[in-house]
N, CA, C and O of each residue as an XYZ file, in Angstrom:
824
protein
N       0.817     -1.200      0.000
C       0.000      0.000      0.000
C       0.857      1.260      0.000
O       0.440      2.292     -0.525
N       2.062      1.184      0.589
C       2.958      2.341      0.602
C       3.342      2.743     -0.812
O       3.401      3.931     -1.131
N       3.607      1.747     -1.664
C       3.983      2.064     -3.047
C       2.836      2.757     -3.762
O       3.045      3.685     -4.543
N       1.610      2.290     -3.485
C       0.445      2.918     -4.106
C       0.304      4.360     -3.623
O      -0.007      5.257     -4.406
N       0.536      4.574     -2.329
C       0.446      5.925     -1.768
C       1.522      6.820     -2.366
O       1.260      7.981     -2.680
N       2.741      6.283     -2.528
C       3.839      7.057     -3.104
C       3.511      7.468     -4.527
O       3.741      8.609     -4.929
N       2.973      6.529     -5.277
C       2.615      6.817     -6.667
C       1.523      7.874     -6.721
O       1.578      8.801     -7.529
N       0.519      7.722     -5.841
C      -0.581      8.677     -5.820
C      -0.087     10.074     -5.485
O      -0.497     11.048     -6.117
N       0.794     10.179     -4.492
C       1.328     11.488     -4.112
C       2.079     12.119     -5.271
O       1.915     13.309     -5.540
N       2.899     11.339     -5.961
C       3.657     11.859     -7.099
C       2.726     12.382     -8.182
O       2.986     13.420     -8.790
N       1.642     11.658     -8.417
C       0.658     12.076     -9.419
C      -0.042     13.363     -8.986
O      -0.255     14.269     -9.792
N      -0.397     13.429     -7.701
C      -1.087     14.609     -7.182
C      -0.217     15.854     -7.262
O      -0.692     16.933     -7.617
N       1.076     15.697     -6.927
C       2.002     16.834     -6.994
C       2.174     17.293     -8.429
O       2.141     18.489     -8.720
N       2.356     16.341     -9.316
C       2.547     16.676    -10.731
C       1.310     17.361    -11.304
O       1.417     18.236    -12.163
N       0.138     16.956    -10.823
C      -1.104     17.517    -11.339
C      -1.452     18.840    -10.680
O      -2.373     19.532    -11.115
N      -0.720     19.193     -9.632
C      -0.988     20.439     -8.927
C      -2.107     20.325     -7.914
O      -2.553     21.332     -7.366
N      -2.569     19.105     -7.659
C      -3.625     18.907     -6.663
C      -3.116     19.204     -5.267
O      -3.847     19.715     -4.419
N      -1.831     18.872     -5.036
C      -1.182     19.203     -3.772
C      -0.342     20.454     -4.013
O       0.738     20.350     -4.593
N      -0.797     21.633     -3.590
C      -0.027     22.863     -3.832
C       1.259     22.858     -3.027
O       1.222     22.712     -1.806
N       2.377     23.013     -3.679
C       3.673     22.917     -3.019
C       4.275     24.307     -2.860
O       5.182     24.682     -3.602
N       3.777     25.063     -1.903
C       4.273     26.428     -1.706
C       5.635     26.449     -1.041
O       6.452     27.320     -1.340
N       5.898     25.502     -0.137
C       7.150     25.559      0.604
C       8.013     24.335      0.428
O       9.237     24.439      0.515
N       7.421     23.166      0.182
C       8.165     21.927      0.069
C       8.090     21.372     -1.345
O       7.195     21.728     -2.112
N       9.009     20.519     -1.680
C       8.991     19.847     -2.970
C       8.955     18.349     -2.745
O       9.272     17.874     -1.654
N       8.573     17.602     -3.770
C       8.476     16.157     -3.630
C       9.830     15.542     -3.312
O       9.897     14.471     -2.709
N      10.916     16.211     -3.713
C      12.258     15.686     -3.464
C      12.584     15.670     -1.975
O      13.467     14.931     -1.540
N      11.868     16.488     -1.187
C      12.133     16.564      0.243
C      11.334     15.536      1.037
O      11.474     15.455      2.258
N      10.502     14.753      0.364
C       9.620     13.820      1.040
C      10.159     12.400      0.930
O      10.463     11.922     -0.163
N      10.273     11.729      2.081
C      10.632     10.321      2.103
C       9.357      9.526      1.842
O       8.474      9.470      2.698
N       9.258      8.922      0.685
C       8.039      8.226      0.304
C       7.702      7.075      1.247
O       6.543      6.670      1.341
N       8.708      6.545      1.945
C       8.452      5.459      2.890
C       7.736      5.942      4.139
O       7.182      5.142      4.893
N       7.746      7.254      4.357
C       7.109      7.818      5.544
C       5.685      8.278      5.287
O       5.039      8.834      6.176
N       5.194      8.051      4.080
C       3.846      8.499      3.761
C       2.811      7.740      4.581
O       2.994      6.561      4.883
N       1.721      8.418      4.940
C       0.680      7.733      5.699
C      -0.080      6.746      4.832
O      -0.147      6.885      3.610
N      -0.641      5.762      5.479
C      -1.499      4.825      4.765
C      -2.827      5.500      4.494
O      -3.372      6.143      5.391
N      -3.369      5.382      3.297
C      -4.674      5.995      3.015
C      -5.733      5.480      3.985
O      -5.672      4.340      4.444
N      -6.698      6.333      4.284
C      -7.773      5.914      5.185
C      -8.836      5.149      4.420
O      -8.906      5.210      3.193
N      -9.648      4.439      5.152
C     -10.749      3.707      4.541
C     -11.721      4.679      3.893
O     -11.832      5.830      4.315
N     -12.421      4.216      2.871
C     -13.373      5.068      2.159
C     -14.735      5.121      2.832
O     -15.606      5.880      2.405
N     -14.934      4.320      3.889
C     -16.266      4.313      4.499
C     -16.526      5.622      5.241
O     -15.602      6.309      5.677
N     -17.797      5.942      5.368
C     -18.217      7.238      5.916
C     -17.710      7.457      7.337
O     -17.386      8.584      7.709
N     -17.638      6.399      8.132
C     -17.189      6.519      9.514
C     -15.736      6.963      9.590
O     -15.389      7.832     10.389
N     -14.878      6.360      8.749
C     -13.458      6.708      8.736
C     -13.246      8.136      8.233
O     -12.419      8.873      8.771
N     -13.993      8.520      7.204
C     -13.884      9.879      6.656
C     -14.329     10.905      7.691
O     -13.676     11.934      7.862
N     -15.431     10.635      8.381
C     -15.933     11.545      9.403
C     -14.935     11.671     10.553
O     -14.701     12.767     11.062
N     -14.350     10.546     10.957
C     -13.372     10.550     12.042
C     -12.167     11.403     11.692
O     -11.669     12.149     12.535
N     -11.689     11.301     10.443
C     -10.532     12.100     10.032
C     -10.886     13.582      9.992
O     -10.109     14.417     10.457
N     -12.044     13.914      9.445
C     -12.452     15.314      9.346
C     -12.532     15.980     10.718
O     -12.255     17.171     10.858
N     -12.909     15.208     11.713
C     -13.069     15.766     13.058
C     -11.756     15.829     13.843
O     -11.700     16.442     14.909
N     -10.707     15.200     13.321
C      -9.417     15.184     14.034
C      -8.563     16.379     13.636
O      -7.429     16.220     13.183
N      -9.110     17.567     13.806
C      -8.444     18.795     13.376
C      -7.199     19.073     14.217
O      -7.146     18.708     15.391
N      -6.194     19.723     13.611
C      -4.944     20.025     14.338
C      -5.159     21.027     15.465
O      -6.047     21.877     15.389
N      -4.338     20.922     16.515
C      -4.330     21.919     17.586
C      -3.250     22.941     17.277
O      -2.065     22.608     17.271
N      -3.646     24.180     17.020
C      -2.735     25.208     16.514
C      -2.314     26.167     17.612
O      -3.113     26.515     18.481
N      -1.044     26.598     17.573
C      -0.530     27.549     18.559
C       0.487     28.475     17.921
O       1.205     28.077     17.004
N       0.551     29.717     18.404
C       1.581     30.669     17.985
C       2.812     30.420     18.845
O       2.728     30.461     20.072
N       3.949     30.165     18.216
C       5.163     29.863     18.973
C       6.185     30.988     18.934
O       7.120     31.005     19.735
N       6.016     31.922     18.013
C       6.997     32.993     17.874
C       6.295     34.237     17.387
O       5.633     34.220     16.349
N       6.436     35.314     18.132
C       5.831     36.586     17.741
C       6.777     37.678     18.188
O       6.796     38.035     19.365
N       7.565     38.215     17.267
C       8.652     39.112     17.644
C       8.550     40.479     16.978
O       9.271     40.750     16.018
N       7.678     41.335     17.466
C       7.710     42.709     16.979
C       8.917     43.420     17.564
O       9.286     43.157     18.709
N       9.532     44.297     16.821
C      10.736     44.969     17.305
C      10.864     46.306     16.586
O      10.504     46.425     15.415
N      11.370     47.294     17.280
C      11.492     48.621     16.677
C      12.452     48.616     15.498
O      12.420     49.522     14.666
N      13.315     47.591     15.420
C      14.249     47.500     14.304
C      13.679     46.770     13.107
O      14.299     46.715     12.045
N      12.479     46.203     13.290
C      11.864     45.451     12.196
C      11.131     46.421     11.275
O       9.946     46.696     11.466
N      11.835     46.928     10.290
C      11.245     47.890      9.366
C      11.699     47.573      7.947
O      12.832     47.143      7.730
N      10.813     47.788      6.990
C      11.201     47.787      5.585
C      10.323     48.806      4.866
O       9.678     49.634      5.510
N      10.296     48.751      3.566
C       9.578     49.787      2.832
C       8.075     49.758      3.102
O       7.393     50.757      2.875
N       7.548     48.631      3.584
C       6.124     48.542      3.895
C       5.803     49.030      5.309
O       4.634     49.215      5.646
N       6.816     49.239      6.126
C       6.600     49.687      7.490
C       7.084     48.662      8.490
O       7.904     47.804      8.163
N       6.577     48.747      9.711
C       6.990     47.824     10.770
C       6.366     46.456     10.546
O       5.236     46.355     10.068
N       7.096     45.412     10.889
C       6.543     44.070     10.752
C       7.029     43.198     11.901
O       7.943     43.570     12.637
N       6.414     42.049     12.041
C       6.789     41.096     13.076
C       6.930     39.715     12.458
O       6.282     39.395     11.462
N       7.779     38.908     13.059
C       7.922     37.524     12.635
C       6.985     36.670     13.475
O       7.010     36.742     14.704
N       6.162     35.863     12.820
C       5.245     34.996     13.544
C       5.521     33.544     13.163
O       5.752     33.229     11.995
N       5.494     32.673     14.155
C       5.684     31.248     13.921
C       4.475     30.472     14.402
O       3.897     30.802     15.437
N       4.088     29.448     13.665
C       2.946     28.606     14.024
C       3.392     27.158     14.137
O       4.258     26.708     13.386
N       2.806     26.436     15.068
C       3.016     24.997     15.176
C       1.684     24.333     15.465
O       0.807     24.929     16.090
N       1.535     23.096     15.007
C       0.298     22.373     15.291
C       0.595     20.902     15.521
O       1.638     20.382     15.123
N      -0.359     20.248     16.177
C      -0.214     18.839     16.476
C      -0.419     18.013     15.205
O      -1.325     18.301     14.423
N       0.402     17.004     14.996
C       0.210     16.159     13.815
C      -1.102     15.392     13.899
O      -1.552     15.019     14.983
N      -1.700     15.166     12.757
C      -2.956     14.419     12.675
C      -2.673     13.059     12.043
O      -2.035     12.973     10.993
N      -3.147     12.012     12.682
C      -2.928     10.651     12.185
C      -3.464     10.499     10.762
O      -4.589     10.896     10.458
N      -2.634      9.918      9.903
C      -2.966      9.660      8.490
C      -2.990     10.907      7.620
O      -3.390     10.835      6.458
N      -2.566     12.061      8.160
C      -2.531     13.278      7.338
C      -1.419     13.184      6.298
O      -0.304     12.766      6.612
N      -1.719     13.566      5.079
C      -0.718     13.600      4.014
C       0.037     14.922      4.047
O       1.263     14.948      3.948
N      -0.700     16.017      4.185
C      -0.075     17.336      4.301
C      -1.049     18.262      5.012
O      -2.153     17.852      5.372
N      -0.640     19.511      5.215
C      -1.449     20.474      5.967
C      -1.619     21.756      5.156
O      -0.694     22.211      4.483
N      -2.805     22.321      5.234
C      -3.098     23.604      4.604
C      -3.121     24.700      5.655
O      -3.770     24.557      6.691
N      -2.418     25.788      5.396
C      -2.398     26.937      6.299
C      -3.238     28.049      5.664
O      -2.986     28.462      4.531
N      -4.223     28.519      6.397
C      -5.090     29.596      5.936
C      -4.881     30.827      6.811
O      -4.642     30.713      8.013
N      -4.973     31.997      6.200
C      -4.852     33.211      7.014
C      -5.866     34.256      6.588
O      -6.340     34.274      5.452
N      -6.182     35.128      7.542
C      -7.136     36.209      7.319
C      -6.515     37.506      7.786
O      -6.023     37.594      8.911
N      -6.535     38.510      6.934
C      -6.003     39.826      7.282
C      -7.141     40.839      7.205
O      -7.793     40.976      6.170
N      -7.368     41.538      8.298
C      -8.427     42.538      8.313
C      -9.798     41.908      8.112
O     -10.128     40.906      8.746
N     -10.587     42.494      7.234
C     -11.955     42.016      6.976
C     -12.023     41.019      5.832
O     -13.111     40.602      5.436
N     -10.872     40.634      5.298
C     -10.871     39.701      4.176
C     -11.167     38.284      4.656
O     -10.973     37.969      5.831
N     -11.636     37.430      3.748
C     -11.890     36.034      4.075
C     -10.577     35.277      4.217
O      -9.528     35.736      3.765
N     -10.648     34.118      4.849
C      -9.457     33.269      4.958
C      -9.046     32.786      3.571
O      -9.890     32.448      2.741
N      -7.750     32.758      3.337
C      -7.255     32.247      2.062
C      -6.088     31.297      2.318
O      -5.357     31.446      3.296
N      -5.926     30.332      1.439
C      -4.843     29.362      1.550
C      -3.520     30.044      1.216
O      -3.381     30.635      0.146
N      -2.544     29.965      2.128
C      -1.255     30.606      1.896
C      -0.106     29.609      1.828
O       0.976     29.936      1.341
N      -0.340     28.390      2.317
C       0.744     27.403      2.299
C       0.163     26.002      2.405
O      -0.810     25.773      3.123
N       0.771     25.066      1.680
C       0.507     23.642      1.841
C       1.849     23.003      2.162
O       2.796     23.136      1.388
N       1.942     22.325      3.272
C       3.237     21.839      3.736
C       3.130     20.461      4.356
O       2.101     20.097      4.925
N       4.216     19.694      4.237
C       4.289     18.391      4.889
C       4.747     18.533      6.340
O       4.683     17.574      7.109
N       5.206     19.718      6.712
C       5.675     19.977      8.071
C       4.495     20.275      8.993
O       3.354     20.375      8.543
N       4.781     20.415     10.276
C       3.764     20.812     11.250
C       4.098     22.182     11.833
O       3.841     22.457     13.005
N       4.678     23.036     10.984
C       4.994     24.396     11.415
C       5.034     25.318     10.204
O       5.179     24.867      9.067
N       4.906     26.600     10.460
C       4.891     27.608      9.393
C       5.289     28.938     10.006
O       4.929     29.229     11.146
N       6.027     29.744      9.264
C       6.404     31.072      9.752
C       6.408     32.069      8.603
O       6.612     31.703      7.446
N       6.181     33.323      8.937
C       6.218     34.400      7.952
C       6.277     35.729      8.685
O       6.138     35.784      9.907
N       6.483     36.798      7.929
C       6.442     38.151      8.472
C       5.054     38.734      8.239
O       4.468     38.547      7.173
N       4.533     39.436      9.230
C       3.226     40.069      9.098
C       3.361     41.568      9.332
O       4.287     42.027     10.001
N       2.420     42.321      8.770
C       2.460     43.779      8.861
C       1.242     44.348      9.590
O       1.154     45.553      9.826
N       0.316     43.473      9.938
C      -0.883     43.907     10.654
C      -1.524     42.704     11.335
O      -1.062     41.573     11.187
N      -2.580     42.960     12.075
C      -3.258     41.903     12.817
C      -3.690     40.800     11.856
O      -4.362     41.066     10.860
N      -3.304     39.565     12.158
C      -3.536     38.446     11.250
C      -4.056     37.241     12.022
O      -3.611     36.969     13.137
N      -4.998     36.524     11.424
C      -5.555     35.317     12.028
C      -5.215     34.106     11.176
O      -5.133     34.195      9.951
N      -5.017     32.967     11.843
C      -4.614     31.748     11.137
C      -5.483     30.568     11.534
O      -5.986     30.488     12.655
N      -5.647     29.646     10.580
C      -6.269     28.343     10.812
C      -5.494     27.312     10.001
O      -4.845     27.645      9.009
N      -5.570     26.068     10.431
C      -4.869     24.999      9.729
C      -5.808     23.804      9.563
O      -6.647     23.538     10.424
N      -5.660     23.095      8.454
C      -6.380     21.846      8.249
C      -5.383     20.767      7.852
O      -4.282     21.061      7.387
N      -5.783     19.514      8.043
C      -4.988     18.374      7.588
C      -5.690     17.743      6.394
O      -6.918     17.742      6.308
N      -4.900     17.211      5.484
C      -5.451     16.614      4.265
C      -4.913     15.201      4.097
O      -3.735     14.946      4.348
N      -5.772     14.287      3.675
C      -5.345     12.925      3.360
C      -6.118     12.433      2.146
O      -6.750     13.228      1.450
N      -6.076     11.139      1.888
C      -6.833     10.568      0.779
C      -7.358      9.206      1.208
O      -6.835      8.588      2.135
N      -8.393      8.753      0.527
C      -8.978      7.448      0.822
C      -8.424      6.412     -0.149
O      -7.686      6.742     -1.077
N      -8.792      5.164      0.080
C      -8.392      4.100     -0.836
C      -8.941      4.346     -2.239
O      -8.400      3.841     -3.223
N     -10.015      5.122     -2.323
C     -10.623      5.433     -3.625
C     -10.067      6.730     -4.214
O     -10.650      7.303     -5.134
N      -8.942      7.182     -3.678
C      -8.262      8.387     -4.171
C      -9.078      9.670     -3.977
O      -8.895     10.646     -4.705
N      -9.966      9.657     -3.001
C     -10.732     10.870     -2.684
C      -9.972     11.689     -1.653
O      -9.613     11.179     -0.592
N      -9.724     12.974     -1.965
C      -9.050     13.845     -1.019
C     -10.007     14.222      0.107
O     -11.164     14.561     -0.141
N      -9.521     14.161      1.343
C     -10.344     14.493      2.506
C      -9.598     15.536      3.344
O      -8.422     15.359      3.662
N     -10.291     16.623      3.697
C      -9.701     17.695      4.494
C     -10.438     17.801      5.826
O     -11.666     17.736      5.866
N      -9.687     17.963      6.918
C     -10.316     18.092      8.227
C     -11.035     19.430      8.354
O     -10.905     20.316      7.509
N     -11.796     19.546      9.438
C     -12.362     20.837      9.794
C     -11.224     21.784     10.162
O     -10.101     21.343     10.410
N     -11.510     23.082     10.199
C     -10.499     24.051     10.604
C     -10.047     23.792     12.044
O     -10.833     23.391     12.902
N      -8.781     24.031     12.271
C      -8.258     24.002     13.642
C      -8.829     25.184     14.411
O      -9.600     25.978     13.873
N      -8.442     25.288     15.669
C      -8.739     26.514     16.405
C      -8.089     27.692     15.699
O      -7.139     27.511     14.937
N      -8.587     28.883     15.940
C      -8.049     30.094     15.318
C      -7.055     30.757     16.262
O      -7.322     30.894     17.456
N      -5.908     31.166     15.726
C      -4.938     31.921     16.516
C      -4.693     33.259     15.838
O      -4.901     33.410     14.634
N      -4.250     34.222     16.628
C      -4.048     35.585     16.124
C      -2.617     36.041     16.402
O      -1.994     35.620     17.376
N      -2.124     36.888     15.548
C      -0.802     37.479     15.742
C      -0.867     38.943     15.337
O      -1.610     39.326     14.434
N      -0.068     39.755     16.029
C      -0.085     41.195     15.788
C       1.330     41.740     15.738
O       2.244     41.182     16.345
N       1.502     42.820     15.019
C       2.802     43.482     14.975
C       3.120     44.108     16.324
O       4.281     44.152     16.733
N       2.110     44.585     17.008
C       2.306     45.303     18.265
C       2.172     44.388     19.471
O       1.477     43.373     19.428
N       2.854     44.769     20.552
C       2.703     44.067     21.826
C       1.734     44.813     22.738
O       1.489     44.391     23.868
N       1.190     45.909     22.253
C       0.319     46.751     23.072
C      -1.104     46.215     23.080
O      -1.651     45.865     22.035
N      -1.695     46.154     24.260
C      -3.087     45.735     24.376
C      -4.002     46.752     23.694
O      -3.680     47.937     23.604
N      -5.146     46.264     23.217
C      -6.087     47.159     22.534
C      -7.019     47.878     23.489
O      -7.799     48.727     23.057
N      -6.961     47.559     24.780
C      -7.911     48.199     25.695
C      -7.587     49.685     25.879
O      -6.449     50.123     25.713
N      -8.614     50.429     26.221
C      -8.521     51.903     26.271
C      -7.453     52.383     27.245
O      -6.761     53.364     26.972
N      -7.314     51.698     28.381
C      -6.336     52.111     29.390
C      -4.909     52.010     28.855
O      -4.100     52.918     29.048
N      -4.603     50.883     28.172
C      -3.265     50.681     27.626
C      -2.956     51.690     26.524
O      -1.847     52.219     26.454
N      -3.927     51.951     25.675
C      -3.733     52.921     24.587
C      -3.503     54.319     25.160
O      -2.626     55.048     24.697
N      -4.288     54.686     26.163
C      -4.150     56.009     26.783
C      -2.784     56.156     27.440
O      -2.149     57.205     27.338
N      -2.329     55.089     28.123
C      -1.025     55.133     28.787
C       0.100     55.270     27.772
O       1.070     55.989     28.010
N      -0.027     54.584     26.640
C       1.013     54.686     25.611
C       1.066     56.099     25.035
O       2.147     56.651     24.830
N      -0.093     56.676     24.777
C      -0.132     58.025     24.212
C       0.527     59.049     25.136
O       1.101     60.033     24.670
N       0.442     58.816     26.437
C       1.043     59.744     27.400
C       2.561     59.580     27.509
O       3.258     60.495     27.949
N       3.067     58.423     27.110
C       4.504     58.155     27.261
C       5.291     58.677     26.070
O       6.005     57.921     25.411
N       5.162     59.961     25.797
C       5.820     60.564     24.647
C       7.339     60.616     24.845
O       7.821     60.734     25.971
N       8.088     60.528     23.735
C       9.562     60.550     23.844
C      10.057     61.903     24.348
O       9.467     62.943     24.055
N      11.150     61.872     25.110
C      11.803     63.113     25.530
C      12.868     63.471     24.508
O      13.900     62.804     24.428
N      12.634     64.499     23.739
C      13.494     64.847     22.604
C      14.610     65.808     23.000
O      14.382     66.783     23.716
N      15.819     65.518     22.525
C      16.971     66.392     22.731
C      17.753     66.464     21.430
O      17.529     65.679     20.508
N      18.672     67.418     21.369
C      19.505     67.541     20.185
C      19.646     68.979     19.741
O      19.214     69.901     20.432
N      20.244     69.160     18.601
C      20.442     70.496     18.076
C      21.360     70.480     16.872
O      21.672     69.424     16.322
N      21.785     71.664     16.474
C      22.641     71.819     15.293
C      24.046     71.322     15.603
O      24.634     71.698     16.617
N      24.576     70.483     14.735
C      25.935     69.988     14.931
C      26.926     71.124     14.688
O      26.792     71.883     13.728
N      27.903     71.229     15.549
C      28.874     72.317     15.466
C      29.635     72.273     14.141
O      30.133     71.226     13.728
N      29.714     73.418     13.496
C      30.469     73.522     12.251
C      29.760     72.944     11.052
O      30.395     72.710     10.023
N      28.453     72.702     11.148
C      27.721     72.148     10.003
C      26.292     72.661     10.016
O      25.877     73.355     10.944
N      25.543     72.312      8.977
C      24.124     72.678      8.926
C      23.237     71.453      9.179
O      22.064     71.430      8.806
N      23.820     70.446      9.815
C      23.088     69.222     10.106
C      22.567     69.229     11.541
O      23.201     69.763     12.451
N      21.414     68.630     11.712
C      20.785     68.543     13.032
C      20.868     67.101     13.536
O      20.614     66.151     12.796
N      21.223     66.968     14.786
C      21.238     65.643     15.414
C      20.162     65.601     16.497
O      20.139     66.440     17.396
N      19.272     64.613     16.398
C      18.195     64.451     17.365
C      18.314     63.086     18.036
O      18.732     62.115     17.405
N      17.954     63.012     19.291
C      17.911     61.720     19.974
C      16.858     61.790     21.082
O      16.527     62.863     21.584
N      16.346     60.619     21.444
C      15.269     60.553     22.432
C      15.311     59.201     23.134
O      15.905     58.241     22.643
N      14.671     59.155     24.287
C      14.605     57.914     25.030
C      13.596     56.968     24.378
O      12.552     57.413     23.901
N      13.895     55.682     24.353
C      12.936     54.735     23.768
C      11.647     54.677     24.565
O      11.653     54.841     25.785
N      10.555     54.445     23.880
C       9.241     54.328     24.510
C       8.815     52.870     24.490
O       8.860     52.223     23.443
N       8.404     52.352     25.629
C       7.996     50.950     25.733
C       6.848     50.658     24.762
O       5.888     51.421     24.663
N       6.974     49.543     24.056
C       5.983     49.055     23.083
C       5.972     49.836     21.769
O       5.153     49.556     20.894
N       6.876     50.816     21.619
C       6.934     51.547     20.347
C       7.518     50.654     19.258
O       8.486     49.930     19.489
N       6.922     50.712     18.075
C       7.451     49.970     16.940
C       8.440     50.813     16.157
O       9.477     50.318     15.714
N       8.120     52.076     15.989
C       9.014     53.001     15.300
C       8.633     54.416     15.714
O       7.697     54.612     16.488
N       9.360     55.398     15.196
C       9.142     56.786     15.603
C       8.942     57.668     14.372
O       9.646     57.519     13.373
N       7.993     58.572     14.450
C       7.762     59.558     13.397
C       8.428     60.872     13.778
O       8.330     61.312     14.923
N       9.090     61.487     12.841
C       9.744     62.785     13.063
C       8.989     63.853     12.282
O       8.826     63.752     11.065
N       8.533     64.872     12.995
C       7.782     65.959     12.379
C       8.650     67.219     12.343
O       9.403     67.503     13.274
N       8.524     67.954     11.257
C       9.367     69.131     11.038
C       8.487     70.343     10.694
O       7.521     70.230      9.940
N       8.841     71.489     11.256
C       8.189     72.743     10.871
C       9.269     73.742     10.487
O      10.068     74.148     11.330
N       9.298     74.131      9.249
C      10.315     75.058      8.740
C       9.846     76.504      8.904
O       8.669     76.774      9.140
N      10.795     77.412      8.774
C      10.476     78.841      8.882
C       9.376     79.215      7.893
O       9.446     78.864      6.715
N       8.378     79.916      8.370
C       7.303     80.350      7.506
C       6.142     79.377      7.442
O       5.067     79.721      6.951
N       6.347     78.181      7.928
C       5.271     77.179      7.911
C       4.485     77.226      9.213
O       5.057     77.465     10.276
N       3.196     77.001      9.137
C       2.342     77.061     10.323
C       2.208     75.719     11.014
O       2.023     75.674     12.230
N       2.296     74.627     10.276
C       2.058     73.312     10.839
C       3.287     72.414     10.695
O       4.090     72.565      9.774
N       3.405     71.485     11.626
C       4.440     70.457     11.510
C       3.998     69.428     10.469
O       2.814     69.112     10.358
N       4.946     68.922      9.726
C       4.649     67.876      8.734
C       5.604     66.700      8.941
O       6.730     66.876      9.408
N       5.149     65.527      8.595
C       5.942     64.321      8.784
C       7.135     64.332      7.829
O       6.981     64.506      6.620
N       8.319     64.144      8.396
C       9.546     64.124      7.592
C       9.719     62.728      7.009
O       9.940     61.765      7.743
N       9.617     62.622      5.686
C       9.740     61.320      5.026
C      10.887     61.341      4.019
O      11.148     60.334      3.361
């Protein structure tokens, strides 16, 4: 049965039925493939209900994490293996958008950089003796955020009050200005506003 499973997997990968976003067939030991589940309704129902247990294992927002899109955080996910699973689908939701498939992997972990509040779910996928693909129900939902700051009103108000203490001035013998300030807890980055002679309002220096 292992040879049949190996052949089926190779066919599925070649046909694009198994989306290979992160792994390739060359990385898979065909001898380690799961045995297909029975085609009877009881076995299919049992597999569908054996959804993975998902957890966030790494969430590292940092003031140094910046690129052209802005501040970002590294998030890592891990989930419990599901018996007879062939591979796992990782779904994510950003903002008000629906969940979308972002990765299909033979591993039980996934990581990426995020730029805003993001939600994740995972499913396990296998096949029956009749070559029918079966996907479990969604795992529990986990969330990850770029910020470490709580969304409650008290935390937001406290952060707004913790403004940086700015110091600096014109560098001697030049027309350059040097500014420095104390770091603010939970800050991801800092905006610098400038008001030139003749201007009434400060504007963001970009």
